ZADRENKE-111931 format. One line per 5 residues: number of its first residue (from 1); for each residue x, y, z of N, C-alpha, C. Coordinates in pm, 1 decimal. Example, Ala and Ser with C-alpha at 12.3 -4.5 7.8 and 13.67 -1.06 7.14 Angstrom:
BEGIN
1> 1319.0,-569.0,780.0,1230.0,-450.0,780.0,1320.0,-330.0,780.0; 1285.0,-225.0,708.0,1367.0,-106.0,714.0,1290.0,3.0,787.0
END
This chain:
BEGIN
1> -3982.9,-6622.0,4912.3,-4002.5,-6520.7,4768.5,-4131.9,-6553.8,4703.2; -4254.7,-6469.1,4677.5,-4345.5,-6427.9,4641.4,-4364.8,-6419.7,4528.3; -4417.8,-6573.2,4441.6,-4464.5,-6520.6,4296.5,-4560.6,-6409.8,4276.8; -4552.0,-6300.5,4175.6,-4662.7,-6226.3,4156.9,-4720.9,-6194.6,4030.7; -4886.5,-6178.6,4062.3,-4936.9,-6092.4,3906.5,-4979.1,-5988.9,3908.2
6> -5009.4,-5962.9,3820.9,-5051.6,-5762.0,3827.3,-5141.8,-5793.6,3717.0; -5277.4,-5759.9,3785.8,-5414.4,-5789.6,3669.9,-5453.4,-5636.8,3612.2; -5427.2,-5571.2,3498.5,-5503.0,-5464.0,3517.3,-5522.3,-5400.4,3359.4; -5634.0,-5356.9,3324.2,-5644.0,-5363.5,3173.7,-5548.6,-5234.1,3112.1; -5543.1,-5144.1,3204.3,-5502.7,-5031.7,3193.5,-5283.5,-5089.5,3205.6
11> -5203.7,-5016.3,3068.1,-5073.7,-5099.2,3091.0,-5012.5,-4968.8,3151.4; -5008.2,-4810.1,3159.3,-4968.3,-4736.1,3253.0,-4984.2,-4792.7,3377.3; -5119.0,-4845.2,3393.0,-5102.9,-4862.1,3547.5,-5083.2,-4960.2,3606.6; -5018.8,-5079.8,3463.0,-4935.6,-5214.4,3543.3,-4798.8,-5174.1,3547.2; -4721.1,-5099.5,3476.1,-4605.2,-4994.8,3480.3,-4609.9,-4938.6,3609.0
16> -4666.1,-4822.7,3669.2,-4632.9,-4791.7,3775.6,-4624.2,-4900.0,3897.3; -4747.7,-4987.7,3912.1,-4714.7,-5086.0,3955.0,-4598.6,-5163.2,4001.0; -4532.3,-5167.1,3879.7,-4409.9,-5312.1,3853.9,-4291.5,-5144.2,3889.1; -4335.7,-5058.6,3883.3,-4202.1,-4980.1,3945.3,-4183.3,-4953.2,4053.2; -4313.7,-4971.3,4143.4,-4337.7,-4970.5,4265.9,-4326.1,-5095.3,4316.5
21> -4300.0,-5219.9,4260.6,-4257.3,-5328.0,4333.4,-4087.4,-5312.3,4308.5; -4061.6,-5328.2,4245.1,-3905.6,-5308.8,4194.6,-3813.4,-5314.2,4312.6; -3818.9,-5258.5,4413.5,-3742.2,-5238.8,4504.1,-3765.2,-5395.6,4592.9; -3901.3,-5412.9,4617.2,-3851.5,-5553.6,4692.6,-3866.6,-5699.4,4573.6; -3828.0,-5623.4,4461.0,-3815.2,-5746.1,4364.6,-3679.6,-5805.3,4398.2
26> -3593.1,-5624.1,4405.6,-3459.0,-5604.5,4434.2,-3358.3,-5709.3,4525.5; -3449.8,-5673.7,4663.8,-3445.0,-5761.5,4795.3,-3456.0,-5869.4,4782.3; -3554.5,-5919.0,4649.8,-3593.2,-6093.7,4674.7,-3674.0,-6126.7,4782.2; -3791.7,-6013.1,4775.8,-3880.0,-6007.8,4911.6,-4020.8,-6083.5,4775.0; -4020.4,-6059.1,4665.9,-4125.9,-6077.7,4560.2,-4062.0,-6150.3,4476.2
31> -4115.5,-6183.2,4300.3,-4060.5,-6219.2,4223.9,-4066.4,-6404.4,4175.6; -4105.4,-6401.8,4114.4,-4108.4,-6318.1,3976.6,-4247.2,-6220.8,3947.4; -4219.6,-6113.2,3859.9,-4344.3,-6083.4,3796.7,-4411.6,-6089.5,3687.1; -4508.9,-6156.9,3705.3,-4619.3,-6165.0,3577.9,-4743.3,-6064.7,3547.7; -4802.2,-6014.8,3447.5,-4880.1,-5933.0,3399.7,-5008.5,-6028.5,3335.3
36> -5096.4,-5966.5,3318.9,-5237.1,-5959.4,3242.8,-5310.2,-5864.4,3249.4; -5326.0,-5879.6,3114.8,-5430.6,-5744.3,3048.2,-5579.4,-5710.6,3096.6; -5622.7,-5838.5,3122.4,-5750.7,-5847.9,3143.0,-5772.4,-5952.9,3282.7; -5931.9,-5957.2,3302.5,-5978.0,-6041.2,3365.3,-5967.9,-6210.0,3332.7; -6010.5,-6216.6,3162.0,-5958.6,-6342.0,3154.0,-5836.2,-6362.9,3147.1
41> -5737.9,-6308.1,3120.7,-5587.3,-6341.0,3134.1,-5582.0,-6385.2,3248.3; -5614.8,-6296.1,3344.1,-5568.1,-6352.4,3525.7,-5619.8,-6455.3,3559.4; -5756.7,-6505.8,3526.6,-5803.1,-6612.3,3538.3,-5711.0,-6776.6,3523.9; -5697.5,-6756.0,3335.4,-5589.5,-6804.3,3271.5,-5431.4,-6822.9,3379.3; -5395.7,-6762.1,3402.0,-5231.5,-6752.3,3465.3,-5263.2,-6809.3,3598.6
46> -5385.8,-6728.8,3692.9,-5378.5,-6768.6,3804.2,-5449.1,-6925.0,3853.8; -5488.1,-7002.6,3737.1,-5551.8,-7097.8,3728.1,-5447.4,-7247.6,3750.4; -5301.3,-7162.1,3688.1,-5250.1,-7243.1,3689.9,-5179.7,-7284.1,3871.1; -5243.2,-7209.4,3913.0,-5167.3,-7249.0,4094.7,-5029.0,-7240.6,4110.9; -4967.6,-7153.9,4078.9,-4820.2,-7102.8,4087.1,-4788.1,-7002.4,4136.3
51> -4926.0,-6883.4,4155.0,-4878.5,-6748.0,4189.9,-4924.9,-6741.3,4415.7; -4824.3,-6634.5,4437.8,-4848.8,-6645.6,4574.4,-4929.7,-6531.2,4624.4; -4929.1,-6446.6,4531.4,-4986.7,-6334.1,4527.5,-5062.9,-6254.2,4409.0; -5178.9,-6201.8,4393.1,-5197.6,-6146.1,4292.5,-5282.3,-5991.2,4290.5; -5248.3,-5880.1,4252.7,-5289.4,-5762.4,4243.9,-5433.7,-5767.6,4119.2
56> -5537.1,-5776.5,4198.7,-5619.7,-5741.6,4051.6,-5702.8,-5626.0,4048.8; -5740.8,-5498.0,3972.9,-5790.0,-5421.4,3919.5,-5952.4,-5449.6,3947.2; -5987.0,-5419.7,4010.5,-6170.5,-5411.6,4030.5,-6231.9,-5442.5,3866.9; -6217.0,-5300.1,3821.9,-6273.7,-5299.9,3700.5,-6185.5,-5363.0,3601.8; -6223.3,-5486.6,3494.8,-6191.8,-5483.6,3392.2,-6259.5,-5559.9,3307.5
61> -6241.8,-5524.0,3159.7,-6353.5,-5587.6,3039.3,-6338.8,-5767.9,3096.2; -6429.4,-5809.7,3030.1,-6503.8,-5919.6,3025.2,-6465.9,-6001.7,3194.2; -6375.8,-5997.8,3278.4,-6427.8,-6048.4,3387.1,-6386.7,-5904.2,3483.0; -6413.3,-5869.9,3619.6,-6381.6,-5766.4,3682.9,-6313.7,-5862.9,3747.5; -6231.1,-5826.2,3885.1,-6176.2,-5872.4,3978.3,-6258.2,-5971.8,4051.2
66> -6327.5,-5903.7,4084.4,-6423.0,-6030.2,4167.8,-6474.8,-6173.7,4073.5; -6458.7,-6167.8,3972.9,-6551.4,-6263.6,3859.7,-6414.8,-6353.5,3878.0; -6280.7,-6290.5,3870.8,-6157.5,-6397.2,3865.5,-6156.4,-6463.2,3984.5; -6189.3,-6388.7,4099.5,-6209.5,-6501.4,4237.3,-6291.3,-6596.6,4237.3; -6422.4,-6522.2,4195.0,-6532.5,-6659.7,4213.7,-6536.1,-6778.5,4088.2
71> -6446.3,-6719.6,3998.9,-6421.7,-6877.0,3912.6,-6305.7,-6926.5,3957.2; -6203.7,-6882.5,4025.4,-6093.1,-6959.2,4066.5,-6145.2,-7078.1,4185.4; -6035.5,-7191.5,4139.7,-6050.6,-7305.8,4233.2,-6023.2,-7259.1,4361.7; -6055.0,-7294.9,4495.2,-6027.1,-7245.9,4613.6,-5841.6,-7302.3,4611.2; -5760.6,-7392.6,4554.0,-5674.6,-7483.9,4527.1,-5564.7,-7369.7,4441.3
76> -5662.9,-7303.7,4403.5,-5480.1,-7193.8,4268.5,-5589.7,-7046.0,4343.5; -5593.6,-7068.2,4438.5,-5676.5,-6863.5,4467.4,-5497.2,-6884.3,4542.7; -5420.6,-6744.0,4493.2,-5338.0,-6677.0,4551.2,-5369.0,-6533.0,4685.5; -5257.7,-6520.9,4752.4,-5319.0,-6381.4,4857.2,-5367.5,-6280.4,4740.0; -5450.3,-6216.5,4798.0,-5562.9,-6126.5,4672.8,-5467.7,-5979.4,4733.8
81> -5490.9,-5908.8,4671.9,-5457.6,-5741.9,4652.4,-5543.1,-5696.9,4569.0; -5728.2,-5625.9,4567.6,-5782.9,-5554.6,4547.3,-5671.2,-5408.3,4494.6; -5715.4,-5323.5,4329.8,-5655.7,-5198.4,4314.9,-5780.2,-5150.3,4246.0; -5780.4,-5049.4,4287.7,-5898.7,-4954.0,4234.8,-5901.3,-4821.0,4266.9; -5945.8,-4714.5,4193.1,-5995.4,-4585.1,4200.5,-6101.5,-4570.9,4301.0
86> -6179.5,-4665.8,4297.5,-6314.9,-4641.2,4380.8,-6322.9,-4711.7,4484.1; -6370.3,-4646.2,4628.7,-6380.6,-4742.8,4725.3,-6543.6,-4775.4,4800.3; -6601.0,-4786.2,4698.9,-6771.3,-4873.2,4735.4,-6729.6,-5016.5,4720.4; -6620.6,-5065.1,4680.9,-6602.7,-5218.9,4674.3,-6507.4,-5292.5,4771.4; -6501.3,-5185.9,4917.8,-6447.1,-5205.2,4994.9,-6494.3,-5329.5,5023.6
91> -6595.1,-5319.8,5105.9,-6668.4,-5403.6,5141.8,-6673.2,-5530.1,5103.4; -6700.0,-5581.5,4972.2,-6666.7,-5670.5,4870.4,-6588.1,-5735.9,4890.4; -6463.4,-5653.3,4884.8,-6316.0,-5712.8,4913.6,-6265.0,-5793.2,5093.1; -6298.4,-5712.8,5123.1,-6293.3,-5801.1,5278.8,-6424.0,-5902.5,5287.8; -6524.6,-5927.5,5179.8,-6582.8,-6062.8,5217.0,-6551.9,-6149.5,5098.2
96> -6506.3,-6107.0,5021.7,-6373.4,-6223.6,4927.5,-6249.5,-6249.7,4994.1; -6215.0,-6192.4,5150.4,-6063.8,-6246.9,5215.2,-5944.5,-6171.1,5140.0; -5958.6,-6065.7,5082.4,-5877.7,-5966.5,5059.8,-5758.4,-6011.1,5117.9; -5647.6,-5957.4,5129.4,-5538.9,-5926.8,5183.4,-5544.8,-5792.4,5216.8; -5543.3,-5714.8,5121.0,-5551.0,-5591.1,5100.1,-5626.6,-5504.8,4967.4
101> -5673.0,-5371.8,5020.8,-5776.5,-5311.0,4922.0,-5695.9,-5174.0,4869.5; -5617.1,-5152.3,4798.6,-5533.3,-5004.5,4764.9,-5575.2,-4910.5,4625.3; -5601.2,-4781.2,4719.8,-5677.0,-4704.8,4637.9,-5571.5,-4646.5,4543.9; -5611.2,-4617.0,4439.6,-5515.0,-4531.2,4296.6,-5552.6,-4435.7,4324.3; -5453.2,-4377.1,4298.3,-5287.5,-4331.4,4276.0,-5168.0,-4465.6,4398.0
106> -5168.9,-4581.1,4387.6,-5089.2,-4608.1,4491.1,-4985.2,-4591.5,4583.2; -4962.2,-4574.6,4699.3,-4878.5,-4514.4,4778.6,-4781.6,-4652.9,4825.8; -4615.4,-4589.3,4766.8,-4565.0,-4674.7,4759.8,-4544.6,-4777.0,4948.5; -4589.1,-4680.2,5060.3,-4563.9,-4753.6,5185.0,-4675.1,-4828.9,5184.9; -4817.1,-4812.0,5137.1,-4877.0,-4914.7,5113.2,-4890.5,-5028.7,5040.9
111> -4811.3,-5010.7,4946.6,-4807.4,-5154.2,4909.6,-4732.2,-5208.6,4960.4; -4597.4,-5146.6,5059.3,-4540.6,-5285.6,5109.5,-4569.6,-5344.4,5220.7; -4682.9,-5243.6,5267.9,-4795.0,-5312.1,5390.4,-4889.4,-5382.7,5316.1; -4919.2,-5415.1,5198.1,-4971.1,-5552.6,5165.7,-4904.9,-5654.1,5121.7; -4784.5,-5647.3,5043.8,-4734.1,-5699.5,5011.5,-4677.9,-5805.8,5153.4
116> -4681.2,-5726.6,5301.5,-4587.2,-5757.5,5348.9,-4706.1,-5861.1,5397.3; -4828.2,-5838.7,5422.9,-4983.6,-5909.2,5481.3,-5004.2,-6012.2,5383.0; -4966.6,-5999.2,5246.6,-4931.1,-6162.9,5189.5,-4850.5,-6275.8,5237.3; -4731.4,-6203.5,5267.4,-4641.0,-6269.4,5312.0,-4663.7,-6333.9,5476.9; -4705.8,-6278.2,5560.9,-4730.6,-6347.1,5655.5,-4910.2,-6396.9,5622.2
121> -4964.9,-6415.5,5550.7,-5040.8,-6511.1,5499.1,-5008.6,-6639.3,5476.1; -4935.6,-6629.2,5377.2,-4851.5,-6723.3,5322.2,-4810.8,-6793.4,5443.6; -4762.3,-6746.6,5575.6,-4676.5,-6788.2,5667.5,-4757.4,-6846.7,5785.3; -4905.9,-6814.1,5704.7,-5009.1,-6841.9,5849.7,-5028.8,-6806.2,5954.0; -4997.0,-6609.7,5966.0,-5009.9,-6526.2,6028.8,-5160.3,-6490.2,6020.4
126> -5226.9,-6412.6,6088.2,-5347.1,-6413.6,6079.2,-5295.1,-6232.3,6037.1; -5446.4,-6179.6,5979.1,-5406.4,-6070.5,5893.2,-5516.4,-5992.7,5916.2; -5457.9,-5833.9,5863.9,-5503.5,-5739.6,5946.2,-5702.9,-5729.1,5904.9; -5738.3,-5785.1,5787.9,-5870.7,-5782.7,5755.6,-5980.6,-5900.0,5818.4; -5892.2,-5980.5,5887.6,-5962.9,-6077.3,5939.3,-6009.3,-6028.7,6092.0
131> -5850.0,-6007.5,6153.2,-5890.8,-5905.3,6316.7,-5975.3,-5777.5,6278.6; -5963.9,-5698.7,6194.9,-6063.6,-5600.2,6137.8,-6233.1,-5632.9,6122.7; -6241.1,-5756.6,6036.0,-6401.0,-5813.8,6058.6,-6428.5,-5877.0,6179.5; -6338.7,-5912.1,6306.5,-6381.8,-5962.3,6412.9,-6439.6,-5874.4,6506.8; -6364.5,-5747.5,6494.2,-6367.9,-5654.6,6568.3,-6517.9,-5552.4,6512.7
136> -6526.3,-5542.3,6400.9,-6658.9,-5484.6,6351.7,-6788.9,-5578.2,6357.3; -6768.6,-5769.0,6379.2,-6893.6,-5840.2,6402.2,-6867.7,-5812.9,6595.3; -6734.3,-5804.4,6658.1,-6825.7,-5781.1,6763.4,-6866.2,-5630.8,6834.0; -6877.5,-5524.8,6768.4,-6911.4,-5412.1,6752.0,-7058.0,-5404.7,6705.8; -7117.2,-5504.2,6652.2,-7239.3,-5487.5,6594.1,-7293.0,-5592.7,6638.4
141> -7260.4,-5674.8,6769.7,-7333.8,-5760.4,6824.2,-7392.2,-5854.3,6750.3; -7318.6,-5955.9,6667.9,-7345.9,-6082.7,6627.9,-7271.7,-6154.8,6631.0; -7201.0,-6158.8,6780.1,-7157.2,-6301.0,6862.5,-7261.1,-6314.9,6960.7; -7325.5,-6437.6,7006.6,-7342.7,-6459.9,7123.7,-7315.4,-6389.3,7220.3; -7134.5,-6395.2,7282.8,-7156.6,-6346.9,7388.7,-7164.9,-6185.6,7385.1
146> -7254.5,-6080.5,7341.1,-7234.0,-5985.5,7331.6,-7373.8,-5917.4,7480.5; -7360.4,-5844.4,7514.1,-7412.8,-5771.1,7606.5,-7525.7,-5698.0,7571.7; -7659.5,-5692.8,7622.4,-7782.1,-5646.7,7628.5,-7768.8,-5458.8,7586.3; -7639.5,-5388.7,7633.3,-7683.6,-5281.6,7698.8,-7671.4,-5223.2,7521.0; -7697.9,-5120.7,7505.0,-7698.0,-5061.5,7345.7,-7578.1,-5012.8,7346.7
151> -7582.6,-4981.6,7204.0,-7413.3,-4941.1,7186.9,-7407.6,-4769.8,7196.9; -7311.3,-4684.9,7200.8,-7304.3,-4538.5,7206.6,-7226.5,-4528.2,7100.5; -7113.8,-4630.6,7092.4,-7039.2,-4589.9,6951.1,-7042.5,-4748.0,6915.8; -7006.2,-4668.9,6709.2,-6987.7,-4817.1,6630.2,-6863.5,-4784.0,6569.6; -6760.4,-4873.6,6513.6,-6643.9,-4874.6,6447.5,-6701.7,-4911.5,6359.3
156> -6623.7,-4888.0,6230.6,-6671.5,-4909.9,6103.2,-6512.4,-4920.8,6009.9; -6564.6,-4989.4,5921.6,-6364.7,-4929.7,5848.5,-6392.8,-4863.4,5758.6; -6240.1,-4787.5,5753.3,-6238.8,-4687.6,5659.5,-6112.2,-4721.1,5541.6; -6034.2,-4657.5,5480.6,-5935.5,-4666.0,5420.5,-5812.7,-4757.1,5455.4; -5783.4,-4670.3,5571.0,-5673.3,-4758.9,5677.7,-5694.8,-4764.3,5819.1
161> -5784.3,-4757.4,5836.9,-5848.4,-4747.1,5976.5,-5972.3,-4801.0,6036.1; -6020.1,-4816.9,6148.2,-6135.7,-4790.0,6186.3,-6239.2,-4605.7,6236.9; -6360.7,-4604.2,6142.3,-6418.5,-4493.1,6163.2,-6452.6,-4527.8,6284.9; -6476.1,-4422.1,6403.9,-6600.3,-4471.8,6571.2,-6669.5,-4383.5,6512.0; -6766.6,-4377.0,6529.8,-6904.3,-4325.6,6506.7,-7038.9,-4318.1,6629.7
166> -7068.5,-4192.0,6666.7,-7120.5,-4175.5,6774.1,-7282.8,-4259.9,6731.6; -7361.5,-4316.4,6800.0,-7452.5,-4376.6,6767.0,-7575.1,-4299.6,6764.0; -7550.4,-4207.9,6824.6,-7646.8,-4113.7,6841.4,-7632.4,-3959.8,6688.7; -7510.0,-3991.1,6632.9,-7541.9,-3916.3,6522.9,-7586.3,-4018.8,6368.7; -7592.0,-4151.9,6417.5,-7658.6,-4178.8,6302.5,-7798.8,-4133.7,6253.8
171> -7829.2,-4093.4,6137.0,-7998.0,-4057.0,6102.5,-8073.0,-4178.6,6034.8; -7954.9,-4261.2,5980.6,-8079.6,-4410.8,5927.4,-7942.6,-4494.7,5907.5; -7990.9,-4580.6,5846.4,-7985.8,-4738.5,5856.3,-8094.0,-4795.9,5754.1; -7982.8,-4851.8,5617.3,-8098.3,-4876.9,5519.2,-7968.8,-4994.3,5451.3; -8087.1,-5098.7,5390.8,-7993.9,-5190.5,5287.8,-8102.2,-5138.6,5150.3
176> -7934.4,-5136.6,5064.0,-7980.4,-5127.3,4904.3,-7874.2,-5260.2,4843.9; -7974.8,-5337.7,4748.5,-7875.4,-5437.7,4668.9,-7847.8,-5518.8,4781.7; -7851.6,-5542.2,4890.9,-7752.2,-5645.7,4998.4,-7687.8,-5563.0,5078.8; -7665.7,-5456.5,5032.8,-7567.2,-5366.6,5121.9,-7600.4,-5290.5,5240.9; -7518.0,-5233.7,5323.6,-7601.0,-5216.6,5431.3,-7545.2,-5040.1,5433.7
181> -7657.3,-4980.3,5424.3,-7572.5,-4845.8,5416.4,-7615.5,-4762.1,5557.9; -7473.4,-4663.4,5659.5,-7556.2,-4560.4,5677.4,-7527.6,-4419.3,5698.5; -7635.3,-4336.4,5734.1,-7631.1,-4252.8,5683.5,-7619.8,-4140.2,5849.4; -7538.2,-4085.1,5833.0,-7426.0,-4009.0,5963.4,-7455.9,-3845.1,5946.4; -7463.3,-3792.4,6049.6,-7392.1,-3642.7,6067.9,-7272.4,-3597.7,6083.0
186> -7209.8,-3507.1,6029.6,-7059.4,-3558.5,6032.0,-7011.2,-3405.6,6050.3; -6943.6,-3337.3,6174.2,-6935.8,-3194.6,6112.2,-6754.3,-3191.4,6115.6; -6739.3,-3021.8,6036.3,-6594.4,-3025.4,6014.3,-6586.3,-2838.2,5985.5; -6472.1,-2859.0,5949.0,-6444.8,-2662.9,5957.4,-6550.9,-2657.9,5877.5; -6650.2,-2658.5,5751.9,-6755.1,-2640.7,5680.5,-6884.4,-2664.5,5732.5
191> -6906.5,-2744.7,5831.0,-6981.1,-2758.3,5884.7,-7051.5,-2863.8,5904.2; -7203.9,-2908.4,5958.8,-7248.6,-3030.7,5953.3,-7290.4,-3097.2,5809.9; -7266.4,-3234.4,5788.1,-7270.2,-3255.4,5656.2,-7361.8,-3428.9,5653.2; -7414.3,-3465.8,5584.5,-7434.2,-3631.3,5580.3,-7387.7,-3636.7,5483.7; -7320.8,-3779.1,5532.3,-7253.6,-3870.8,5501.4,-7239.7,-3980.6,5471.2
196> -7302.2,-4095.6,5401.6,-7317.0,-4243.9,5389.9,-7147.5,-4311.1,5397.1; -7199.4,-4471.6,5496.2,-7102.4,-4508.5,5488.2,-7116.7,-4677.7,5457.6; -7080.8,-4722.3,5394.8,-7077.3,-4897.1,5371.8,-7058.6,-4950.4,5480.0; -7112.7,-5040.3,5529.9,-7088.1,-5164.2,5649.0,-7143.3,-5307.7,5651.4; -7023.9,-5381.9,5677.9,-7061.2,-5541.3,5675.9,-7142.6,-5563.0,5791.0
201> -7318.5,-5460.3,5856.1,-7336.4,-5533.1,5940.5,-7492.1,-5548.7,5861.1; -7565.0,-5638.5,5939.9,-7695.3,-5704.6,5905.7,-7786.2,-5631.4,5984.6; -7920.6,-5534.7,5933.6,-8001.1,-5445.9,5956.0,-8047.9,-5537.7,6098.1; -8035.5,-5631.3,6118.9,-8119.6,-5725.9,6211.1,-8006.3,-5689.4,6346.6; -7827.1,-5726.9,6290.2,-7762.4,-5673.0,6407.0,-7774.9,-5558.7,6474.2
206> -7771.2,-5471.8,6338.3,-7766.1,-5333.2,6381.6,-7865.6,-5279.9,6489.3; -8032.1,-5322.5,6441.1,-8136.2,-5289.8,6573.9,-8125.2,-5386.5,6641.8; -8055.0,-5473.1,6703.1,-8024.7,-5572.4,6820.4,-7966.1,-5481.5,6928.4; -7862.7,-5390.1,6863.9,-7751.1,-5293.4,6952.8,-7824.8,-5170.0,6969.8; -7873.7,-5154.4,6875.6,-7861.0,-5010.2,6858.1,-8019.7,-4948.4,6985.1
211> -8040.7,-4869.4,7084.9,-8122.2,-4794.4,7131.5,-8245.4,-4809.0,7144.3; -8324.3,-4863.8,7139.9,-8496.3,-4872.4,7114.6,-8596.2,-4762.3,7163.7; -8525.1,-4687.3,7252.3,-8537.4,-4555.1,7266.1,-8548.9,-4431.3,7155.5; -8458.2,-4483.3,7055.0,-8420.8,-4362.6,7003.6,-8457.3,-4450.5,6840.6; -8411.7,-4536.7,6810.9,-8394.8,-4592.7,6707.1,-8556.4,-4701.8,6705.9
216> -8593.4,-4703.3,6546.7,-8723.5,-4776.1,6507.7,-8706.4,-4807.1,6400.6; -8759.8,-4986.9,6331.9,-8736.0,-5015.7,6199.6,-8846.3,-4978.6,6197.5; -8861.4,-4874.8,6046.5,-8958.7,-4902.3,5988.1,-9029.8,-4927.0,5875.2; -8931.6,-4966.8,5825.1,-8966.7,-5100.6,5702.2,-8839.3,-5166.3,5703.1; -8871.3,-5272.0,5625.8,-8782.9,-5412.6,5661.1,-8645.4,-5373.5,5626.3
221> -8624.5,-5259.3,5516.2,-8506.7,-5258.3,5501.3,-8441.7,-5108.9,5564.2; -8513.8,-5066.2,5663.0,-8450.5,-4938.6,5718.6,-8486.6,-4919.0,5844.7; -8419.1,-4891.3,5913.8,-8370.6,-4796.5,6064.5,-8375.7,-4685.2,6073.3; -8421.5,-4570.1,6122.3,-8449.5,-4449.4,6146.3,-8416.5,-4408.6,6254.0; -8347.4,-4312.2,6341.2,-8340.3,-4215.3,6447.7,-8460.2,-4146.9,6456.1
226> -8539.0,-4212.9,6571.3,-8680.7,-4100.5,6545.1,-8658.4,-3981.9,6570.0; -8539.7,-3951.6,6676.7,-8489.3,-3770.6,6711.6,-8448.6,-3709.1,6573.0; -8419.5,-3744.6,6490.8,-8397.4,-3650.7,6391.9,-8505.3,-3632.2,6279.4; -8652.3,-3687.5,6272.7,-8720.1,-3696.2,6192.6,-8796.7,-3522.9,6180.2; -8800.9,-3494.2,6069.4,-8805.9,-3316.9,6114.6,-8980.5,-3325.8,6043.7
231> -8971.7,-3391.3,5937.3,-9109.3,-3428.1,5833.1,-9147.3,-3549.6,5847.8; -9362.0,-3566.1,5845.3,-9388.6,-3711.0,5801.8,-9460.6,-3652.1,5706.0; -9466.0,-3700.9,5569.7,-9535.0,-3612.9,5452.2,-9626.9,-3758.2,5421.0; -9766.4,-3767.2,5420.1,-9868.0,-3897.1,5412.7,-9816.2,-3912.6,5252.3; -9780.7,-4061.3,5221.7,-9811.1,-4119.4,5076.3,-9868.4,-4175.1,5060.3
236> -9814.6,-4271.9,4984.2,-9954.1,-4351.6,4879.1,-9982.8,-4510.5,5015.0; -10105.1,-4540.6,4962.8,-10151.2,-4638.4,5059.4,-10105.5,-4632.9,5220.4; -10160.3,-4576.5,5284.1,-10162.3,-4563.5,5413.3,-10037.5,-4512.3,5451.7; -9875.6,-4527.9,5408.1,-9785.3,-4489.2,5451.3,-9741.1,-4369.0,5455.9; -9620.7,-4314.4,5532.3,-9576.5,-4179.7,5527.1,-9420.0,-4209.1,5496.5
241> -9392.5,-4081.7,5406.5,-9235.4,-4041.7,5396.1,-9174.9,-3981.7,5468.0; -9105.8,-3991.7,5569.8,-9005.2,-3951.8,5682.9,-8909.2,-3848.4,5601.1; -8862.1,-3737.4,5636.6,-8768.4,-3610.1,5586.6,-8721.7,-3662.7,5730.6; -8573.4,-3680.8,5714.4,-8502.3,-3676.1,5828.2,-8394.0,-3496.3,5834.9; -8304.9,-3460.3,5893.0,-8222.5,-3421.8,5920.8,-8117.1,-3431.3,5752.5
246> -8091.9,-3324.8,5719.7,-8026.7,-3301.9,5597.9,-8072.6,-3367.8,5480.4; -8178.8,-3307.4,5487.3,-8306.0,-3383.1,5381.2,-8313.0,-3504.7,5310.1; -8248.7,-3617.5,5435.4,-8259.2,-3736.9,5348.6,-8392.1,-3824.1,5422.8; -8473.4,-3874.3,5288.4,-8577.4,-3870.4,5301.7,-8564.6,-4084.2,5318.5; -8649.8,-4113.3,5329.8,-8716.5,-4287.7,5400.3,-8858.5,-4297.6,5416.1
251> -8953.7,-4398.8,5341.4,-9065.4,-4432.4,5311.9,-9106.2,-4559.9,5422.0; -9131.7,-4532.2,5517.8,-9190.2,-4641.1,5605.8,-9294.0,-4734.5,5544.6; -9285.4,-4826.7,5597.2,-9406.5,-4915.9,5548.9,-9542.4,-4869.6,5610.1; -9660.0,-4928.5,5590.9,-9781.8,-4887.6,5641.5,-9796.5,-4926.5,5774.5; -9745.6,-5021.0,5812.3,-9793.6,-5069.4,5969.7,-9694.7,-5003.8,6030.6
256> -9542.6,-4961.7,5981.1,-9463.5,-4904.8,6096.4,-9512.2,-4727.5,6089.0; -9542.9,-4731.8,5936.3,-9630.5,-4584.8,5962.2,-9727.5,-4564.0,6104.6; -9802.6,-4657.7,6146.7,-9899.2,-4642.0,6206.1,-9829.5,-4623.6,6317.2; -9743.7,-4745.2,6390.1,-9693.0,-4723.1,6505.0,-9570.3,-4628.0,6548.1; -9536.9,-4573.2,6422.1,-9487.6,-4394.2,6419.1,-9516.4,-4337.5,6460.8
261> -9688.4,-4305.4,6438.4,-9781.1,-4200.3,6441.6,-9765.0,-4212.6,6604.1; -9814.4,-4359.7,6669.3,-9854.2,-4367.5,6776.2,-9787.0,-4330.2,6866.5; -9642.2,-4371.2,6834.5,-9513.9,-4319.5,6937.2,-9510.7,-4186.6,6960.0; -9538.8,-4098.9,6861.2,-9535.7,-3930.9,6821.8,-9621.9,-3866.2,6883.8; -9770.2,-3982.1,6888.4,-9844.6,-3925.1,6924.7,-9953.9,-3805.4,6810.7
266> -9936.4,-3867.3,6694.8,-9967.7,-3810.9,6627.8,-10139.1,-3835.5,6597.3
END
């Protein structure tokens, strides 16, 4: 039986989660269930070290969910499930070795999956996110055993699945505030759109696996698909601003601007 803590600064959110957990409490899968009104309260309760599973809201006053994890002693850290209405924190959740990442409004079946993963982790089984990160590392070429053959497809984490992208549809990869972002052409019934995906790869790993005939490092923080460049606009200090498909813009460094001009025979 898993001892659970629900940490959320909104009382209705705590009540809803508790209602969703009620069937699991009734069948003996979890219990007892405690509540924390904010991050400080959560840290105090979790520091006691007797909880097996904590549902942490990402955004809380005082300390957010990640702050709570950072301040917890390793021996007091239970299995963690982050709960939030925002999907941009998914990669940080994976890096924090969370059991799961639930988007609000939380569905009962997803909640049951998260609890089951926490139970399996407590029993020593490998969890989904560990396997997910292993497969992502393999796809990005971060292991020594990878082939030198350029990738044609790339898998990235979605909400509950891996999204498979065609490498040729990648317009650019950029690092901002330590986060790697992919800008990708995607088609649906309404046409072609530019979409951003946060990925747990470094630019060096991506550069090592993307086809150098198609992709070029134009700045220490950016890689672009050369075939997707639509305009090169003279910028400051001998640099060029590159306008890609979808009007996405990347500024190349001065040295890489010269290389790009040579490559495109300008």
